[in-house]
C-alpha positions as CSV (number, residue, x, y, z in Angstrom):
1,M,-13.9,44.8,-37.1
2,S,-13.5,41.7,-35.0
3,T,-10.5,40.5,-33.2
4,R,-8.3,37.7,-34.5
5,R,-9.6,35.5,-31.7
6,E,-13.2,36.1,-32.9
7,A,-12.1,35.5,-36.5
8,R,-10.6,32.1,-35.4
9,E,-13.7,31.2,-33.6
10,R,-15.8,32.0,-36.7
11,A,-13.4,30.1,-38.9
12,L,-13.8,27.1,-36.7
13,G,-17.5,27.2,-37.1
14,L,-17.4,27.7,-40.8
15,A,-14.8,24.9,-41.4
16,Y,-16.7,22.6,-39.0
17,E,-19.9,23.2,-41.0
18,C,-18.1,22.5,-44.3
19,E,-16.8,19.2,-43.0
20,Q,-20.1,18.1,-41.4
21,R,-22.2,19.0,-44.4
22,G,-19.6,18.0,-47.1
23,L,-19.6,21.6,-48.5
24,D,-17.0,23.4,-50.5
25,P,-15.6,26.2,-48.4
26,T,-15.6,28.7,-51.3
27,Q,-19.3,28.0,-52.0
28,L,-20.2,28.2,-48.3
29,L,-18.5,31.6,-47.9
30,A,-20.2,32.9,-51.1
31,D,-23.6,31.8,-49.9
32,L,-23.4,33.4,-46.4
33,P,-26.0,36.2,-45.9
34,V,-23.3,38.2,-44.0
35,E,-19.7,38.0,-45.2
36,P,-17.4,36.8,-42.4
37,D,-14.4,38.8,-41.1
38,E,-11.6,38.9,-43.7
39,Y,-9.3,36.9,-41.5
40,A,-11.9,34.2,-40.8
41,A,-12.4,33.8,-44.6
42,R,-8.7,33.7,-45.1
43,L,-8.3,30.8,-42.7
44,V,-11.2,28.8,-44.2
45,R,-9.9,29.4,-47.7
46,G,-6.3,28.5,-46.6
47,I,-7.3,25.1,-45.2
48,E,-9.1,24.4,-48.4
49,Q,-6.2,25.5,-50.7
50,H,-3.5,23.7,-48.6
51,G,-5.6,20.8,-47.3
52,E,-3.4,18.0,-48.5
53,E,-0.3,19.5,-47.1
54,I,-2.0,20.4,-43.8
55,D,-3.4,16.9,-43.3
56,A,0.0,15.4,-44.2
57,L,1.7,17.5,-41.5
58,I,-1.0,16.6,-38.9
59,S,-0.7,12.9,-39.8
60,K,3.1,13.0,-39.6
61,Y,3.2,14.5,-36.2
62,S,0.2,12.9,-34.5
63,E,1.3,9.8,-32.6
64,H,-1.0,6.9,-32.8
65,W,-3.9,9.0,-34.1
66,A,-5.4,8.6,-37.5
67,L,-6.8,11.9,-38.8
68,E,-10.2,10.5,-39.3
69,R,-10.4,9.2,-35.7
70,M,-9.8,12.6,-34.2
71,P,-12.8,14.5,-32.9
72,V,-14.1,16.8,-35.6
73,V,-13.5,20.0,-33.6
74,D,-10.0,18.9,-32.8
75,R,-9.2,18.1,-36.4
76,T,-10.6,21.4,-37.5
77,L,-8.6,23.4,-35.0
78,L,-5.5,21.5,-35.9
79,R,-6.1,22.3,-39.6
80,L,-6.6,26.0,-38.8
81,G,-3.6,26.1,-36.5
82,T,-1.4,24.3,-38.9
83,Y,-2.4,26.7,-41.7
84,E,-1.5,29.7,-39.6
85,L,1.8,28.2,-38.5
86,G,2.8,27.2,-42.0
87,W,1.4,29.9,-44.2
88,I,0.9,33.0,-42.0
89,P,4.4,33.5,-40.6
90,D,3.7,37.0,-39.0
91,T,1.3,35.4,-36.4
92,P,3.3,34.5,-33.3
93,T,3.6,30.8,-32.7
94,A,2.4,31.1,-29.1
95,V,-0.7,33.0,-30.1
96,V,-1.7,30.3,-32.7
97,I,-1.2,27.5,-30.2
98,T,-2.8,29.3,-27.2
99,E,-5.9,30.3,-29.1
100,A,-6.4,26.8,-30.6
101,V,-6.0,25.3,-27.1
102,E,-8.6,27.7,-25.7
103,L,-11.0,26.9,-28.4
104,A,-10.5,23.2,-28.0
105,K,-11.2,23.5,-24.2
106,Q,-14.3,25.5,-25.0
107,Y,-15.8,23.4,-27.8
108,S,-14.3,19.9,-27.6
109,T,-13.5,17.1,-25.1
110,K,-11.8,17.6,-21.7
111,D,-8.5,16.2,-23.1
112,S,-8.6,18.2,-26.3
113,G,-6.7,21.2,-25.1
114,R,-3.7,19.0,-24.2
115,F,-3.9,17.1,-27.4
116,V,-4.1,20.2,-29.6
117,N,-1.3,21.9,-27.7
118,G,1.1,18.9,-28.0
119,L,0.4,18.4,-31.7
120,L,0.6,22.0,-32.8
121,S,3.8,22.4,-30.8
122,R,5.4,19.6,-32.7
123,I,4.2,21.0,-36.0
124,A,5.4,24.5,-35.1
125,E,8.9,23.1,-34.3
126,A,8.9,21.5,-37.8
127,V,7.5,24.3,-39.9
128,R,8.9,27.4,-38.0
129,S,12.4,26.2,-37.1
130,T,15.3,27.7,-38.8
131,P,17.7,25.3,-40.6
């Protein structure tokens, strides 16, 4: 069994592949020779099922950034993080944001960690705040 950190990293790779190749996530998961960790699959399916809502949240809270202009890795991490924040409430907010930032630093541009941190923090305030 892998850790959630490893599952998030695997989900990043799978979601990135879907976007780059224009593949349906459900079909990609079904065609894999080795089934991914359950949590990784849940994340990839979640961003597929709630894609419009997720993209609307990212667009709403990103300042001066069109979704399509964001680096693909950043956009993918934002989608995964937004899904966790909005649809998996038992995962602590700090964990979601910290792990997305670490993955951004590892796989994207030098400014991506800061960008992902700021945007996911704004989204977390909106979707996890109590009325």
